[in-house]
C-alpha positions as CSV (number, residue, x, y, z in Angstrom):
1,M,75.3,34.8,-142.4
2,S,77.3,38.0,-141.7
3,R,75.8,41.3,-142.7
4,F,79.1,43.1,-142.0
5,A,82.5,41.7,-141.5
6,I,85.6,43.9,-140.6
7,Y,89.1,42.5,-141.0
8,N,92.4,44.1,-139.9
9,L,90.9,47.6,-140.1
10,R,93.0,50.6,-139.3
11,K,92.0,54.3,-139.5
12,Y,94.3,57.2,-139.0
13,F,93.5,60.9,-138.5
14,E,95.9,63.8,-138.7
15,R,96.6,65.8,-135.6
16,G,98.1,69.3,-135.5
17,G,97.2,72.8,-136.4
18,Y,98.1,75.3,-139.1
19,F,101.3,76.4,-137.4
20,S,102.3,73.0,-136.0
21,R,103.5,69.7,-137.6
22,K,100.7,67.3,-138.5
23,D,101.1,63.8,-137.2
24,R,99.1,60.7,-138.2
25,H,97.3,59.3,-135.2
26,L,95.9,55.8,-135.2
27,V,92.3,56.0,-133.9
28,L,91.0,52.6,-134.8
29,D,92.7,49.2,-134.8
30,I,90.1,46.4,-135.2
31,P,91.4,43.0,-136.1
32,E,87.9,41.5,-136.6
33,L,84.3,42.6,-136.0
34,T,81.3,40.8,-137.3
35,I,77.6,41.7,-137.3
36,R,75.3,38.8,-138.2
37,E,72.2,39.3,-140.4
38,D,69.9,38.5,-137.5
39,Q,71.7,40.4,-134.8
40,T,71.3,43.7,-133.1
41,V,74.7,44.7,-132.0
42,G,75.8,47.2,-129.3
43,L,79.0,49.2,-129.6
44,I,80.0,50.6,-126.2
45,G,82.8,53.0,-125.3
46,E,83.5,56.4,-123.8
47,S,83.9,59.6,-125.9
48,G,86.8,59.4,-128.3
49,S,87.0,55.6,-128.3
50,G,86.2,55.4,-132.1
51,K,82.5,54.4,-132.0
52,T,81.3,57.0,-134.5
53,T,84.3,56.5,-136.7
54,I,83.1,52.8,-137.1
55,A,79.6,54.1,-138.0
56,R,81.0,56.5,-140.6
57,L,83.2,53.7,-142.1
58,L,80.2,51.3,-142.4
59,M,78.1,54.1,-144.1
60,R,81.1,54.7,-146.4
61,I,81.2,58.4,-145.4
62,I,84.9,57.8,-144.8
63,Y,87.2,54.9,-145.9
64,P,89.6,52.7,-144.0
65,D,93.4,53.3,-144.4
66,E,94.0,49.6,-144.0
67,G,91.9,46.5,-143.9
68,R,88.6,45.5,-145.4
69,I,84.9,45.9,-144.7
70,E,82.5,43.3,-146.3
71,Y,78.8,43.6,-146.7
72,F,77.2,40.2,-147.2
73,G,80.6,39.0,-148.4
74,R,81.2,41.9,-150.9
75,D,83.9,44.4,-150.3
76,L,82.1,47.6,-149.4
77,S,84.6,49.8,-151.1
78,T,83.7,48.2,-154.5
79,L,80.0,49.1,-154.5
80,N,79.0,51.8,-157.0
81,G,76.1,53.1,-159.0
82,D,72.9,51.1,-158.5
83,E,74.6,48.8,-156.0
84,M,75.5,51.7,-153.8
85,R,72.0,53.1,-154.1
86,R,70.5,49.8,-153.0
87,Y,73.0,49.7,-150.1
88,R,72.0,53.2,-149.0
89,Q,68.3,52.1,-149.0
90,D,69.0,48.9,-147.0
91,C,71.3,50.6,-144.4
92,Q,70.3,53.8,-142.8
93,M,71.5,55.9,-139.9
94,I,70.0,57.8,-137.0
95,F,72.1,60.6,-135.5
96,Q,72.5,61.8,-132.0
97,D,71.4,65.4,-132.8
98,P,68.6,65.3,-135.4
99,S,68.6,69.1,-135.7
100,S,72.0,69.1,-137.3
101,Q,71.1,66.6,-140.1
102,F,68.0,68.5,-141.4
103,N,67.7,71.6,-143.5
104,P,66.0,74.2,-141.3
105,R,64.3,75.7,-144.4
106,M,62.5,72.4,-145.2
107,T,59.2,71.4,-143.8
108,I,58.8,68.0,-142.1
109,E,56.9,66.8,-145.3
110,E,59.8,67.9,-147.5
111,I,62.3,66.2,-145.2
112,L,60.4,62.9,-145.4
113,L,59.8,63.2,-149.2
114,E,63.4,63.9,-150.0
115,P,64.8,60.3,-149.7
116,L,61.9,58.9,-151.8
117,I,62.5,61.5,-154.6
118,I,66.3,60.9,-154.5
119,N,65.7,57.2,-154.9
120,G,63.3,57.6,-157.8
121,I,60.2,56.6,-156.0
122,K,57.2,58.5,-157.5
123,D,54.1,56.5,-156.6
124,N,52.0,57.0,-153.5
125,L,54.4,59.5,-152.0
126,R,51.8,61.1,-149.6
127,E,50.6,57.6,-148.5
128,S,54.2,56.5,-147.8
129,V,54.8,59.6,-145.7
130,E,51.6,59.3,-143.7
131,K,52.2,55.5,-143.1
132,T,55.7,56.3,-141.8
133,L,54.5,59.0,-139.5
134,L,52.0,56.5,-138.1
135,A,54.8,54.0,-137.5
136,V,56.6,56.5,-135.3
137,S,53.4,57.7,-133.6
138,L,53.3,61.2,-135.0
139,P,50.2,63.1,-136.3
140,T,50.0,64.1,-139.9
141,D,49.3,67.7,-139.0
142,I,53.1,68.0,-138.1
143,L,54.0,67.8,-141.8
144,K,53.7,71.6,-142.5
145,R,55.9,72.5,-139.5
146,Y,59.6,73.2,-139.6
147,I,62.2,71.2,-137.5
148,H,62.6,74.1,-135.0
149,Q,58.9,74.1,-134.3
150,I,58.8,70.7,-132.7
151,S,60.2,69.1,-129.5
152,G,63.4,67.2,-129.2
153,G,61.5,63.9,-128.9
154,Q,59.5,64.7,-132.0
155,R,62.7,65.6,-133.9
156,Q,64.2,62.2,-133.1
157,R,61.0,60.5,-134.2
158,I,61.3,62.4,-137.5
159,S,64.9,61.2,-137.8
160,I,63.7,57.6,-137.3
161,A,60.9,58.2,-139.8
162,R,63.3,59.4,-142.4
163,A,65.5,56.3,-141.7
164,I,62.7,53.8,-142.1
165,I,60.8,55.4,-145.0
166,L,62.9,53.4,-147.5
167,N,62.2,50.1,-145.7
168,P,65.7,49.3,-144.6
169,S,66.7,46.1,-142.9
170,F,69.5,47.7,-140.8
171,I,69.9,51.0,-139.0
172,I,73.0,52.5,-137.4
173,C,71.9,54.4,-134.3
174,D,74.6,56.8,-133.1
175,E,73.7,57.8,-129.5
176,P,70.0,58.1,-130.5
177,V,68.7,59.0,-127.0
178,S,71.7,60.7,-125.2
179,A,70.4,64.2,-125.9
180,L,66.9,63.5,-124.7
181,D,65.1,63.7,-121.3
182,I,64.8,60.4,-119.4
183,S,61.1,60.0,-120.1
184,V,61.6,60.7,-123.8
185,Q,64.5,58.3,-123.9
186,T,62.2,55.5,-122.8
187,Q,59.7,56.4,-125.5
188,I,62.3,56.3,-128.2
189,L,63.8,53.0,-127.0
190,N,60.4,51.5,-126.9
191,L,59.8,52.7,-130.4
192,L,63.1,51.2,-131.7
193,S,62.3,47.9,-129.9
194,D,58.8,47.9,-131.5
195,M,60.2,48.4,-135.0
196,K,62.8,45.6,-134.4
197,N,59.9,43.2,-133.7
198,R,57.3,44.5,-136.0
199,L,59.4,45.6,-139.0
200,N,62.3,43.1,-138.6
201,I,64.8,45.9,-138.5
202,H,68.2,45.2,-136.8
203,Y,70.5,47.8,-135.4
204,L,74.1,48.7,-134.6
205,L,73.5,50.7,-131.5
206,I,76.3,53.0,-130.5
207,S,76.3,54.3,-127.0
208,H,78.3,54.9,-123.8
209,D,75.3,53.8,-121.7
210,L,75.2,50.1,-121.1
211,S,71.6,50.2,-119.8
212,V,70.5,51.4,-123.2
213,V,72.4,48.7,-125.0
214,K,71.2,46.0,-122.6
215,Y,67.6,46.8,-123.6
216,L,68.0,46.3,-127.3
217,C,71.1,44.3,-128.2
218,D,71.9,40.6,-128.7
219,Y,75.7,41.0,-128.9
220,I,78.0,43.6,-127.5
221,Y,81.5,44.9,-128.4
222,I,83.3,47.0,-125.7
223,L,85.6,49.6,-127.3
224,Y,88.4,51.4,-125.5
225,N,90.8,53.8,-127.1
226,G,90.2,52.5,-130.6
227,R,90.4,48.7,-129.8
228,I,88.0,46.1,-128.8
229,V,88.6,44.9,-125.2
230,E,85.7,42.5,-124.7
231,M,82.9,41.0,-126.8
232,G,80.2,38.6,-126.2
233,L,76.4,37.9,-126.0
234,S,74.6,40.5,-124.1
235,E,73.7,38.2,-121.2
236,E,77.4,37.0,-121.0
237,I,78.7,40.6,-120.8
238,F,76.3,41.5,-118.0
239,S,76.4,38.3,-116.0
240,N,80.2,37.8,-116.3
241,P,82.1,40.9,-117.2
242,L,85.8,40.2,-117.3
243,H,87.7,43.3,-118.5
244,P,88.3,46.0,-115.9
245,Y,86.8,48.6,-118.2
246,T,83.7,46.5,-118.8
247,K,83.3,46.1,-115.0
248,E,83.8,49.9,-114.6
249,L,81.0,50.5,-117.1
250,I,78.6,48.1,-115.4
251,E,79.5,49.5,-112.0
252,S,78.4,52.9,-113.3
253,M,75.0,51.5,-113.9
254,D,74.6,50.3,-110.3
255,P,76.3,52.4,-107.6
256,D,75.9,49.5,-105.1
257,Q,78.3,47.3,-107.1
258,R,81.9,47.8,-105.8
259,D,83.6,44.7,-107.1
260,L,86.2,46.6,-109.2
261,D,89.3,48.0,-107.5
262,I,90.2,51.0,-109.7
263,H,92.5,53.8,-108.6
264,E,91.6,57.0,-110.4
265,D,95.0,58.5,-109.3
266,V,97.1,56.2,-111.6
267,F,98.6,58.7,-114.0
268,M,101.2,57.2,-116.4
269,E,102.2,57.8,-120.0
270,R,100.0,55.7,-122.2
271,P,101.7,53.3,-124.6
272,Q,101.7,54.2,-128.3
273,M,98.7,52.9,-130.2
274,D,100.8,50.7,-132.4
275,T,102.1,48.8,-129.4
276,P,100.0,45.6,-128.8
277,V,99.7,46.1,-125.0
278,C,96.9,47.1,-122.6
279,R,96.2,50.9,-122.6
280,F,93.6,50.9,-119.8
281,D,95.6,53.0,-117.4
282,R,92.9,53.3,-114.8
283,C,93.3,49.7,-113.8
284,Q,95.2,49.2,-110.6
285,R,97.3,46.4,-112.2
286,F,98.2,48.6,-115.2
287,N,101.9,48.5,-114.1
288,E,102.0,44.7,-114.3
289,C,100.6,44.6,-117.8
290,L,102.5,47.6,-119.2
291,N,105.2,45.6,-121.0
292,K,103.2,42.4,-121.6
293,P,101.8,41.5,-125.0
294,L,98.1,41.7,-125.0
295,T,96.4,38.3,-125.4
296,A,92.9,37.3,-126.3
297,K,91.2,34.9,-123.9
298,K,88.2,33.0,-125.3
299,V,85.9,32.3,-122.4
300,T,83.1,30.7,-124.5
301,E,82.5,30.3,-128.2
302,T,80.9,33.7,-128.1
303,H,82.7,35.5,-125.3
304,T,86.2,36.9,-125.7
305,V,88.2,39.3,-123.5
306,F,91.5,41.0,-124.4
307,C,93.2,41.2,-121.0
308,N,96.2,39.8,-119.2
309,I,94.6,39.7,-115.7
């Protein structure tokens, strides 16, 4: 069963300053995207590709301008009252920079108690907080500290603790380890993997790092300039990448791979977003595809690439 299903979604943002004319800019154009109930899905793309915008849409922080987002078959935009409260409990989010999401005047204990109090949970509050700290491998003596008094890795663990304290089944992780040291990244990824197995929590993992997604995800969507260019099971994407952009990403993981012939010196005017053609202008064959309608090629039942090559 599908947890999330996106259909014909479009999101526009306005560009322009106070003294210049504002234009509507199409930043997301997703014909279809599905996250099954039992899947952990990776969303890969470079900065500005629309990854965080998708996360904000799924959390209903912002709304789509066109299209529909369904949650277990229900239009997400129609949830309200108690339904929305239950949705917020079941779907949580971990941010890239935990410091920015917390009130610096609140202690760690107050940060963890806040979601319980907001959701009307009054019993065994201290027990719930201590149990959650244990789940993220933090000592209870951290509770009286403030967020600026702990390390970056501990802050991210507090962010994870705040996300799981309401017992969600799904967490959106927006670049959860990109701001951390390599050694701390490994610890956080191991923690997320452990929670996936032990607590049966599934994720939407947003990242620009394929090695992070490979570690956790069952299915992967590759996003470029607001559109999906390739999607498939994790093993399919890594064993048989087909889109030039996917190959470029995988090559960046392993400097010894040189299968992709890309010319960084190709500078051309990008087609408008509304034009259904390829916009990956770093590809050497970009000229050949410039005026061709973009087609979807289904390689297997689970692996699809949007490419004319």
